[in-house]
N, C-alpha and C positions, 0 to 999 in steps of 0.2 A: 470310387473316385471322389476326391475332395472337391469342395466348391471352387477352390482355386484353379483346378484343372479345367473348369468349364468356362472361364472367362477369356476374353480376347485381350490382345495387347493394347495398352493405353498410350496411344500417341508416342510410341518409342519407349514407353515404360512397361516393364513386366510387372506383375504383382508380387512377386517374391521368388541358391544359390551358389572350387579349384579342384583339385583332384581328390581321389579317394585315399591317397596315400597319407599315412600318419606322418607328421613332420614335427621335429623338435627344434626350437630356435634357442640357441644359447646366447646369452647377453654378456658381452665382455666388459662393459662399463655400466654397472647397475646404478641407478639413482632412485631416490625415494619418491613415491607418489604424493606423500604428504606427512602429516603428523597427527597424533592422538590427543584428545582432550584439550585442544586449544593450546597445547604446550609444544613449542617448536623443538624442544630437546627430546621429545618422545616421538622420534621419527618412525615411520612405517618401515620396518627392516626387511620384510619379506612379502613380496607380491607375486602370486602365480596366476596365470591366465590360461583358461582352457576354452578352445573354440570347437564346438560341436556343430558340424555343418553338412548339408546334403545338397548336391548340385543337380541331381536328376538329369545328368548329361545325356543319358540314352533316351530321354523322353522328347516328344515334340513340344514346341512352344504352345501355350505359355507355361507348361509344367517345367520345361528346361530352364533352369535358373543359373547355368554355368557362368555366364558373363558377370552377373551381379555377385555371385558367390566368390568368384576370383577377386573382384574388386574389394569386397568386404574383408576377406581374409588378408589381403595385402594391406588394407587400411589399418586393420587391427594390429597386424604385425609391426608396421612402421610406427604406430602410435604407442604401443605398450611394450615393445621389446626392450627398451632402455630401463624399464621398471622392474624387470624380473623375468623368470622363465615363461615362455609362451608355447603352449602345445596345441595341436589341432588333431581332430579325428573325424572320420566319416564312417567309422565301423558300424556293424549292425547293432541294433538296440541292446541286446544282452551284454555285449562286450563293453558298450559305453556305460551302461548302468553298473556293471561290475567294476569298471575303472573308477567311477566317482564314489562307489560305495565301499571299495576295498582300500584299507590303509596301505597294504604292501604294494598294490598296483599303482596307487597314486604317488607313493614315495618313489617308486621306480621311474614312473613317467616324468616326474619333476626333479629327479635326482636329489631327493631330500634325505639327508643322513639321519641316523637314529637320533631321536630327541629333537630334531628340527621340524618345525611346523610353520606354515604360512600364517601371517597375521591378516592378510587380505587375500581372498580367493575370488577371482572374477570368472564367470562362465558366460560365454556367448552361445546361443543356440540360433542357427539360421536354417530354416527349412520351410516346408509347407505345413499348414495346420488347419484346424477347424474348430468348431464350437467345443465348449467344456474342456479346454486345455489339451485337446488332442493334437499330437504332432506325428508326422510321417517321415520315414526314411526312404532313400531310393533303393532300399532292399525290400520294398513292399511290406513294411511293418508299421505298426502304430505304437506310440507310447504317449505318456502324459506328463505334463509339467509337474503334477503332483508326485509322480514316481521319481523324478529328478530331485525334487526337494527332499523327499524321504531319504534318498541315498546320501545326499549332501549332509543332512542334519544328523545322520547316524554314523558317519565316518569319523573315527576317533582323531584322525590327524587334522580334521577341520573343526573340532569341538569349540575352540576359542577364536576361530577366525571369523572376521566379518565376511559374509558371503553375498556377493552382488551377482544376481542372475539377470541377464538381458536376453529376452526372447523376441526374436524377429520372425513372426509367422502369422498367417491369417487366423482369425478367430471366428469367422462367419462370412456371410455374403452381402453385408450392407456396405455400400460405398458412402463414406463420410464426406458429404458435400459441404462446401463453405457457403453459409447462408448470409443473407442481407448484404450481398456484395455482387456487383455486376461483373461478368466475365466476357471478354471479347471472343474467346475461343470456346465453341460449344463442347460439352462433355462427349467423348466418344463412348458409345454404348458398350456395356459389358454384358455378355450373355448370362442370364439368370441372376443378375445383380439386383439387389433391392436398394433403391436410392433413398437416402435419409430424408430428403425434402418431401418424399411421397409416403412416408410412414403413416399408417392409420393411427389417428389420435385415440381411438377407442381401444384397439387391440394392437399396440405397436409391436413390431418384430424385435425391437431393441430393449425389451423388458429386462434382459439380463445385463445390459450395458453397465448398470450400477450395482450388480450383484456383489455382496461382501461375504466371502467364505472365511472359515477359520484357518485355512491353509496359509502358510506351512506350519503354523502353530509352534513356532520356535524362535528364540531370540537370535539376534545377529544375522537377520535375513533381510535383504532388500530385493524385490523383484520388479523389474521394469518390462512391461509388454509394449510392443510397437503399436498396438491398437487396443481399443476396448473390446470386451466380449461381444461377439456377434458381427464384427466388422472386418473389412479387408485390411491387410498390411501391404503397403506399397513399396515399390522399388524403382529406381531410375539411376543408372550408373552406380549400382550398389543399393542396398536397402536404405530407406529413410532413417531407420533407427541407428544403424551402424555409422552412417555418414554423420548423423547429428552428434553421436557420442564422441567420435574422433575429432570432428571440427570443434566441438565445444571444448574438449580437453586441450587441443593445440592452441586455441585462441583464448585460453583462460588468462585474463589480464590482472587477476589478483587472487590471493588465497580465499577460498570459499569453503563453507561447510558442505557436507554431502547433500543436505536438503536443497541448498541453492544450486549446486551442480546438477542435480537431477531436474530441478525446475528449468534451468537453462537448456538442458537437453530437450525438454518438451518445447521450449520456446523456439529452438532451432528447427524442430520438426513442424512448427506452425509458421515458419518463416514464409514471407510472401512468395519466394521462389518455389517453395515446396507446394504451394497451393494455387499456383498461377492458372492452372487449368480448371479450377473450381472445385477441387476435392483434395483431400490429404488423409493421413491417418492420425488419429488422436491417441497418443501414448498414455499409458496408465501405470502408476507406480504404487506398490504396496510396501510399506515400511513397518518392520517389526521393532520391538524394543531392542536396544543395543547396550552392550556392556561398556562401551566407550564411544566417544564421538570422533569422527574423522574429518579432518580439514585437508583439502586438496590444494597443493601449492600452485602458484601461477606458472604458466608455461610461456607466456607471450609478454615481451617487454613493453610493447606499444599498446596503449589503451585503445580499444576498438570503438568505444562509445556506443556499444550496443545497449539498447534500453530493455532490460529484462524485468522491469518493475511495472506494475499496473499504474497507469497514469490518470485514471478517473476522467477520461475524456472519450467522447464518441469518435467514430471515424471522421465525422464532420467537424471535429474540434469543439463540440459543445461540452460543457462541464456536467458531470454526473456525480454530484457531491452529496446526495441524500442516500440513506441506506435503511433497509428494513430488517427486522428480526422477528421471527415467528417461533414462539415457544410452546411446546406441548409438554406440560409437566404434570406430575401426579398430584400435586397439592398446591394450594395458594402460597404456602410458605416457600416452597422450592421455587415456584415461578417468580415470586417477588424478589428473592435473593439473587437469582440469576439475571433477571431483567434489569434490576437496579445496576448491577455491575456492567452489563452490556451498554446501558445508556450512559453511565458515568464515564467509562473509559473510551467508548467508541462512538458515542452519539447515535447509536442505533435507536430506531423507533420500535420498541418491542410490543408485540401483541400476543395474548394467550388464546389458545384454541382448545375447546373441550373435546373435540373429535378430530380425528385425522382427516376426515372429509372436509371439514371447515378449513383446516390448515392447507390441504391440497388445493382447494379452490382459491384461497387467498394468495398462495405462492404462485400459482399458475396464471392467474388472471387479474389480480388487483395491484400489481406493481406499478409505481408511478414511472412516467417516461424518464424522469430525471434521476431515478434510483441508479446508483452505480454498483451496488453490492447487496446481497441478501444472505442472511444467516438463519439457519434452521437448527433449533435446539430441541432434542427430544430426551426427556428424562423418564425412563421406564426400566422395567426389569429386562435385562438382555440375556437371551438364551440361544441355543443352537438347535436347528432342526435336523431331520434325517439326512439332508443333502449337505450338511456341514455349513449351511448358511446362517449368518447371524440375524436374529430376529428380536423385535421388541414385543414383550408379552403384555398385552393390554386386555383387561377384562377376560383373562383366561385364553385369549386367542394369540397365536404366534403370527406377528406381522413382519414379513421379511423387510430388512432395511432397504432393499432395492426398491420396494414399492414407495418408500418415503423419499429416498434420494431421487427417484425417477420423476417426482413432481417438479423438479427444478430444471430439467433438461427437455429438449425436444423429443418427440412431437407433442408432449404434454403442454409445453409452453414455448413461446418464442420470445417472451419478455426478458429472459436472462441469458440469451445467447451472447457470448463474448464477455460476460461479466462474471466476477468471482461469486461462487456459491459455496459458502462455508457451512459445513454440517457437523454438529456436535451431538454425539450420542453418549449419555451418561447413565450408568446403571444405578437403580435404586430398588429397595425392597418395599417402598411405600406403595400401598394398594391404590389404584386409580379410583377417583371419585366418579368418571363416566367412560364405545369406540365404534367407529364405523369406517370401513374403507371399501370401498366397493369391491370433414373427415380429413382430412389432410390439414396440417397446420400451415397458416400463411406466414411467411417470413418476409417482412417488408422492410426495405432499406429506408431509413429516415435520418434526419439530422441528429437523432439521439441514439441511433443503433450502433452496435459494434459487430463487425463481421466475424464469423468463426464457425466451427463445427458445433453441432448440437450437443456433443458429448464432452467438450472441453470446459474447463473452468471449475470443476468440482474439487473441493478440499475437505476431506472428511476425517474425523477421528472417532474411534470407538474406545471408550474406557469402561471395562466390564467389572471392575472391582466394586465392592459394596459401598465404599466411601468415595465414589466417583465425583459426586457433586462437591464434596469438601476439597478433594484434590484439585478440581478445576478452579474453585474460588481461591484456594491458597496459592496456587501457581500464578494465577492472574494478579493477585495482590502482591506477590513477590516480584513479579515483573514490574509492577507499578512502583513499589517502594524503592526498587533499585534503579528506577528510571530506564529499564530495558525497553519499555514500550516506545520510547522516543526513537529507537533505531532498529529494533528487532522486527522480523517479519512474522506473519502468522505461521509460516512453515516452521520457523525456529521455536515459536511458542508451542506449537503442537508437539514438536520433538521433546521439549521439556516436559510437557504433560505425559508423553509416552514413557519417558524415563522414570517419572514418578508413579507410574501405574503398575498394576499387577495382573497376572492371569487369574481369571475366575472360572474354575472348572475347566471346561473345554474351550473357553473363549479367551484368546489372547488380546491384549491391547494392540491397536494397529492404526496406521494412517493409510488412507487410500486417496490418491489424488490424480486428477487430470489437469490441474491448474498450471498453465504454462508461463505464468508471470509471478514474480515474487510480490506478495501482498503485505505491505508494511502495516504494523499494528497501529502506528500513529497515522490515522486517516487525515487527509487534507481537511482544513476547516471547511464546514459546509456553507460558510457565508463569505463570498468574495465578490467584489465589483468587477465590471468588465471594461469600463470606458475611462480613458485617461487623456491628459494633455501633457506632452513632453516639450520642455523648453530648453534649448541649447543655444548659447550665444545669442539670445534674444529671439531666436526663431521658434515659433510654436507650431506643433503639429499633433493631430489626434493619434492615439495608439490604443491597442487592445491588450488583453492579458497575454495573448500569444506573442505580441511584440515584446512584452517584458520578459517572457521566457527566452525569446531570441536574444535580447540584450545580455542576459546572463550567460547564454551559450557563447556569445561573442567575447565576453569577458574571459571565459575559460579558454577559448580558442586562442585569444591574444596572449594570454599567460603562457600557454603551451608553446606558441611560436617564439616568445621571448626566451624561454628556457632553451629551446633548440638553437636559437640565434646565439645566445651566450655560450653555449657549448661549442658551436662551430667556430666562434671567433677566438676561442682559446685565450692566448696571452693578451689580446686586446681588451679583455674585461678587467676592470679594476674592482676588486671585491671590497666592499665596505663592511667589515665584520660587525660593527655596531648595528647597522641597519638590517643586515641579513639575519640577525637573531631576534628581531622584534616579535615575530609571530611565535616561534617556539625554539628554545635552546636545543642545540645539537640536531636540528632538523635541516633538511636541504634548504639552503637560503633562497630567498626571492631573487629574481634576476636583478642585478644592480647596474649602475650606470657604466657605460662603456666610454672609451675615448671618443672624442668627436670625429666623425668621419662624414664624408659626403653622403647624403641620403637620396635614395631613389624616390620617385614619385609614389611607388608602392609602399615604401617604408613610411613616408609622410602620411599616406592614407591610413596605414595601420596605426600610427600614433594618434590619429584623430579619433579613434574609437574611444568612447567615454570610459574613464577609469572609475569614476564615482557617480552613482545615481542617488539623488536625494528625493525621497518620496515625502511630500508635504500634504497633509490633510487634516481636517478638523476631526474632533471626536465624533464617533458614529458613522464615519465614512468607510469603516472596514479596514483601516490602515494596518492594525496589528494582525488581523486575520490574513491580509495580503502578505505581510512579512512571513507568517508561518507557511503560507502556501508556496511562496517563492523559495523558502528554505527547503520545503518538501521536494520541490521540483529540482533544485540544485543538487540535493543529496542523492537524487535518483540517478544522476549521471556523473557527479563529481563530488569531492569533499566540500562541505560547507559548515560554517559555524554561525549560529544565531544567538545573540546576546540580548536578552530582554532587560534593559536597565531599570524599568519601572518595577518589575517583580523583585529585582535585587534590592532596590531602594526600600520598597515596602517591607520586605521580609527580613533584610539583613543590614539595613542602613546604619543602625547604631553599632554594629559589630564589624563592619567592613573597613578594612584598612585602605582608605582611598589614596593615601600618599604614595602607594606603590605605583599608581597608574600613570604617573606623569610621562614616562618614556617607554614603558614596556607593556604591550598588550598580552604577551605571554603570561606575565605575572597576574595581570588583570583577569584573563580567562581562567587561569588556574584557580585563583581564589573564588571566582564565581562558581566554578564547578565544585569546590570544596563546600561552599555554603549550601548549595542546593543538592548536595550529595549526588552529583552527576558529573561524569567525565565529559566536559564539553569538547566536541570535536574541534581541533584547532590545526587542521592540516596546513602544510606550507604551500600547497598548490591549489587552494580552493577559493571559495567566495566567502567574504565576511559580511554578515547582515546584522546591523545594530538597530534595535527598536527603542523608541521612547527616550532618545537622548535629551529631550527637553524636560524630562522628569527630574533631572539632577539639579541640585542647588547650584548657584552660579559658580562658586569656587571649584566645586567638584566637576561641573560641566566643562570648565576651562581645561582641567587636567585631561579629561577624556578627549576634548577637541584637539589638544596638542598631540595626543597619541594618534588620533585620526589623521592629522596633518603629516606626521612621520610616515604612517602607512601609505598615504597618498603619494608621498615622495618616492616610495619604493614600488609604486604601481600595483598595490594590492587591490584586487577587484572588491569594491565595497558598495553596499546598499545601505543607506542610512535613512531611517524612518523618523519623522518628527512632526509635531504640530506646527502650524505656520509661524507662531511667535518666535521660534528658535531658528527658522530657516535662514534669515539674513546673517545671524551670528555664525552659523555653520558655513555659509558660503564665503564669508570674509576670511575664515581660517583656511579655506581651500583656494583662495584667490591666488592665481599665478602658479599654482602647484600642478594642476591638471585640468583637463576638460571636465566640467560638471554638468550633468543634465538634471533638471528639476522636473519631477513627475507629479502632477496633481490629479487627484481623483475627481472625476466629473460627477455632477449630480445625475441621479438615475433618470433616464428617459422613461416615458410612459410605457414604451415597449419592454424595457428592462424591468420596470416595476411589475408589469403583468407577468413576464416570464418568471420572475423570482417568486411571486405569490402562487403561481401554478406549481412550482416545485414543492410548495408547502400544502398542496392539496386543495387549493381554492379553485372553483369553477370560473370560467371566463366571464359569465354573466355577473357573478358575484363581484369579481374583481373590477369590472367596468363600473358597476354601481358604487362600489366603495371609493374608487379613485375619483369619480365624478363628484361625489359628496364632499370629499376632502378639498377638492378644488373650489367648489361652490362656497365653502366656509373659510376660504383663504388660509388654509393651514398646509400648504404644499410642502413647507419645509419639514413636516413630519414624515414625508414619504420620499424625500429627495436623497436620503442617505441609506445605504444598505443596512447599516446597523440599526437605525431607527425602524426601518421597514420590517426587519427581522423581529424586533420586539413587538411591533404592532400585530404581526401574524400570530402571536401567542395570546392576544387579547381574548378573554373568555367569550365564547359564542359570537365571535366577530362575524362569521359568515351567516349566522342564523338571524341576527337582529340588526341588520344594516340600518333600518329606519330609526332605531333608537340609539345608534352610535353617537356619542357626544365627544366633542373635541377636548373638553376638560378631562373627562375620564381617560381618553386615549393618551393625553399628555401625562397624566398621573401614572399611567401604566408604563410609559416609556421611561420616565424618571425612576420609578420604583424598581423596575426590572434592571435598569442600568446600574443602580447602586448595589442591588443584590449580586449581580454578576461581577461587579467590581470587587465586592467583599469576598465572594466565593473564590476568586482568582488570587487576590492579594492577601487575604486573611482567612484561609480555609479552616483554621483551627480555633477561631473565636467561639467562646461559649455563647449559648443562645441569648442570655440576658445582656452580655456585653455586645453581641452583634446588633441587638435592637438599639442599644445606646449609641453605638457608632453610626448605625443607619440614620437615626434621627439627627445626629450631629451633622452628618454630611448633607442631609436634605436641608437642614436649617442654613448651612453655609451657602448652599446653592440658592436658597431663597434670598439671603443677604446680597449675593452677587446679582440676583435679578433686580433687587432694589437699586443697586448701584447702576445697573444697565438703564433703568428707566429714569431715575432721579439724579444720577451723577453725584450721589452722596455716599460717602464712606460711612456705613453704620455698623460694620463688623467690629466686635469688641475683642480685640486681641488680648487685652489684659486679663480676661476671664479664663484664658486657657492655662491649664496647669503646665508649668515649665517642662516637666518630664515627658509630656505628650505633645510638645510643640512640633517636633520633627514630623511625626505622623500626621498631625493636623495640617501643617503647612503643605505636606505632600498631597494630601487629599484635596486641599483647596487649590493648590497650584496646578494639579493635574485632574480636573473635575471629570465626573462620570458622564456628564452631558455638556453640550455647548449651551451656555446661558445666553441666548438671544432668541428673537422671533417668538414663535408660539410657545415654546417651553419656558422662556423667560416670563411671558405673560401669565402662564399657569402658576409658576412659582411666586410671582408678585401678588397675584390675586389671592393665592392661598395664604401668603404671609401677612398681607395688609387688609384682610377681610373687614376689619372694623373701621378702618380709615380710608376705604377705597374712594368714596365720593370726594373727600378732601384732597387726596393725592391726585385724582384725575383732573381736578380743577386747576392744580398748579402745573400740570404737565404741558410743555410748550410744543413738543414734537408731535405734529398731527398724525403721522403714521404710527408712532408708538401708542399714542392715545387711542387710535382706532382699534389696534390689536388688543389693547386692554379692555376696551368696551365690548368687543366681541367675546372675549374670555369671560367677562362678567355675565354676559347673557347666557353663555354655555353653562356656567355654574348655576345660574338661576333656573335653567331648564331642569337640572337635576333636582334642585330643591322643590320645584313645582311638582315633579313626579312623586316625590316622597311626601 
């Protein structure tokens, strides 16, 4: 008897399903499920679906799964019957295997004429099961998932078909509980069940939950299990898996690739409704290389606003923006090349480990509370063992990949529950230079935890070919050069890797995942502030980052209501063709002005929602990072376009045809995209985010402001980011057009300063000492802004030598780091010698501005600037890397006027400025005394 037969019913849920009669459903009006290779002309012309199910109707509960089985079959029929032939069978094992393995029988079953083959073949299996792929029939027989795969891959009629296999059956007796979350209803006990929260950390029963085998070792295969190896599969009014597949398909609100569709299905199975009692099933997907890509077309006209992307926030809405990378590589050269790319593209903090034991300990126990993601990369020779499991061969020993993957899930660790765990295994023939691998875990709910099962969140790829490292690097650089990173997910990136890989011996390339959220490659910026002041019509009130996210959501909701209202009013709407084409030619127009009608109180309230938000903040406040973050947020639920005017000015100012931009944003965005070799998203029903509008020269800025005014008249949701000097000019252009809210970034409180430094690994005692010292030396402006604080956190040995920390050195570090960051972003291709020259030039200009700040004397010599370089020079000066006032101005002044300091101090009339300079002089002399 299987483990499934031993359990009791779960609060009205059986654990896992119509009649034994074979039935054929003919479809009178077939439609296509989607298209191939992202080409809508290459429609999927033939889709066949086979349901293999056993209801155990003659058994007692819980073995009897008739009710759930009947629901499942009906659900699949109603969902897939319009796509092609749907057949079902409950025949004995041998007849079923003969059916799927025989060309003639399969042709007869699906009425395929000679020469006709399905392009997509979907198989559902719903029955009882157990460990190691075992499945049972109600004919008292056992068969295996492996046998099904072997028959499918050898049937000639399915040779070129994409084969999707969905298996809803138990794979063991572990009940997958939801950890780090309280539940009002206690779990109803299951006879002989092993509870995931009680797994032994030393010898866990779920050691095979992360097992990777070479099955089915065939291209054009995707297998989705309802649960991971060793755990229960659940049912309630049908099985969790089938319900999730059908609901996901019916509610598909846009065209999605197969990878996202499968991820969404896993998301549905982790829906709060499915885990309300404190447990669920964690589905697992294995994806093999495919000859072509599949896009599934949308089925639902109304957008559901389901959030299927990872949002980098804990359940308590705390941001989790740091990330770790652990690399185990055969050589220093391989480690350096891989880690450099991980850091450059994703801001991972890579560490190299010489033994797997070190890596295990680090992944399991040393993650920071604020980490939102972990990546494990193992570069070693990949081989197969006698159980068809994939192993890493290190120092002559075969280490199963499951023992490496297992370090990132419970009960080995509680740190990564609910968070993405990316695992990359790259084959190499390089010999290792050093290996060793060898009571209950506490799952505590905190403000930084995410609830979930211990098995969810894994996304793994195995590349077995000899040049795996090169393939990984080339594909990553390709994604970067084509700007795919901006919008792609890791699931899509892994699929591209899969398509570029090759089978090596008995090991096929594959993706194995339990990650139920799409994980975008462009991570949110790791530095954002949290506290703001919003001013609307003279009324000020504090707000948080969550409030800003809500404001964007309100913008989107309002826009959607206006579309609906315009549609319902029909002839009452007067369409202004000129204004409706501002965002994009030939696109659905923005809602335009209707004839005046009497307005209800609700309509007036709706109109009061802000159309434009102006974010005004000084340099160092994290303004641009906030713009990136809000773009990231908006794009996760709706279309959004972010235009960084400073980047465009720096890199393309001399070539950009700014005259186009007077009246048309569509031309503006199009040309921006052409210059930066990226198709900027410019949807007609999204949010427009403009950064650094103050970086434009006056005449160019006026052109863009006119465009902004036109858009505001058309009620386009906009967020405009600027430094304070341009705020009034921007507001004057919007005056009388719409309601405008001004959002200012507040100085960091001590609590936020402490929290931020904790994210970067500093201990509380160190932080308190550091902040107190800064305050004593009257340099609090160095820590009041998140950008400056981030730069201070990288000061060499800051935590080790607090007693010797000097304000002059800290100021120099902030200025130098800011300029380097500035150059890396705006002029990444500058040669080393030229970079040094431009660096010195910018720093000298900042010093001149500091002199102006203290002496009110213009000493900058514009005549010395070569005419050809004037535009770049003016832009650097007009949009400085740091704000020249306070402590930083004092540092720059003292550095510039070192020889004439005494004379200059005597002439200074402002007592506060004079005192700040005298303090800085003393800080400088402390350094000279030490040396």
